[in-house]
C-alpha positions, 0 to 999 in steps of 0.5 A: 182887830181892826188892823188885822182885818184891814191888813187882810184887805176885806172888801166890806166888814163889821166886827165885834169882840166879846170876851169869854172866860176861856177865849174871846169871840170875834164875830165878823160880818163881811160883804160877798156878792152884795150879800153878807156872810158871818164868821165867828172866830175864837182867839185867846186874849193873849194871842189877840193882844200879841197880834197888835204888833208886827211879828210872828204872832201877828203873822200867825193870826193873819195866816189862820184868819186869811184862810177863814175869811178869804172869800171876804177878801176877794169879795166873791163866794168860793 
């Protein structure tokens, strides 16, 4: 997960990953305008594992998460 977040070029962030029965939950706290914003994302363990390596799975996860975390990447609220 860290590699994905670094590739999104987030300004400042903390994250934790919690496995659940169906999907995994990723909580990301990121700095925007000197404040922190939280986002909770769900992802299957299969998709998370597949996104470790460069390729279509990683590109799909990056694309989906970039939209959700775009403000964190820019460091300013929309």
